[in-house]
N, C-alpha and C positions, 0 to 999 in steps of 0.2 A: 956238151953233146947236144946235138939237135934231135928233137923227137921226130920220129917218122910220122907222116900224116895218117897212115892207116892203122897205127897201133893205139889202143885206148890207154888212158892215163891209169897207171897202176896206183899211184899215190892217192888219187881221188877215190878209187874203189876200195882200197885198204882203209882209208879214213872213214868211208861210209859204213863198211862192215864193223869197224871198231866202235863207231857211234851207235850203231844198231845194237851191238852186243852190250854196250854199257847201259843203254836205255832199258833193254830187256832185263839186265841184272838188277837195275834199280827197281823196276816194276815187280820183279820176283821177290825182292827184299821187302817191299811194302806189303805184298800179299802175304808173305810169311809172317810179318809182324802182326797183321790183322788176325790171321788164323791163330797165332800163338796167344794173343790177347783174348780171343774168344774162348779158346781152350782153358786159359787161366781163369776166366770168369766162371765157366761151368764147374771147374774143379774146386774153386773157392766156395761156390754154393753147396757142392757135395760135402766139402769139409765142414762147413757150418752145420749142415744137417747131421753129419756124423758126430760132431761135438755136442749138439743138442741131445742126440740119443744117448751119448756117453754120460752127460749130466743127469738125464732121467734115470739111467741104470744105476749111477752112483747114489742118487737119492734113494732109490729103491733098496740098494744094498745097505745104506745107513739105517733105513727103517727095519730091515730084516735083522741087522746086527743088534739093534736096540731090542727087538723082540727076543732074540736068542739070549742076550745078556740079562733080561728081566725075567726069564723063565716064564714068559706069558704065552706059552704055546697054545693053551686052550682058547684064549681070546683070538689068537691068530687063526687057528683052525676054524673057529666059528665064523670069523670074518670071511675066510676063503669059501666056506660052505655057502654062505649067504650070497656073496658077490659072484663067485665063479660058477657054482653048481646050482644056484637058485633053490637051495634047500630052505625049508622053513620048519619052525617048531610045530608039533602036532596040533596045538590049539591056535596057531597063528593063521590069520587070513590075510591074503595078499590080493590087492586089486590092481589090475593093469588097465591103462587107458589104451584101448585099441582103435579109438576114433581117429587118431592121428595118421594111421597107416592108410 
């Protein structure tokens, strides 16, 4: 069959649309891969942070378990009072360096 001179080529237009769609799909895949790697990196950092906190808590739990097993509650309460509440003995003097602030 002969092609009529006024009609555009359908095969060429279809081929062009197919190529454009394929190129767009490839670009979308690359963008998706980059975004996924970025999210993976962020989540890996978050996981490392959570694991570090978990190790710290486990170490604290081991220390508290040791105190409970030793029945050393008085020493533990004294340590908490000094460190957390800033309590002192009646005859104890504490000096603080305020020049750093």
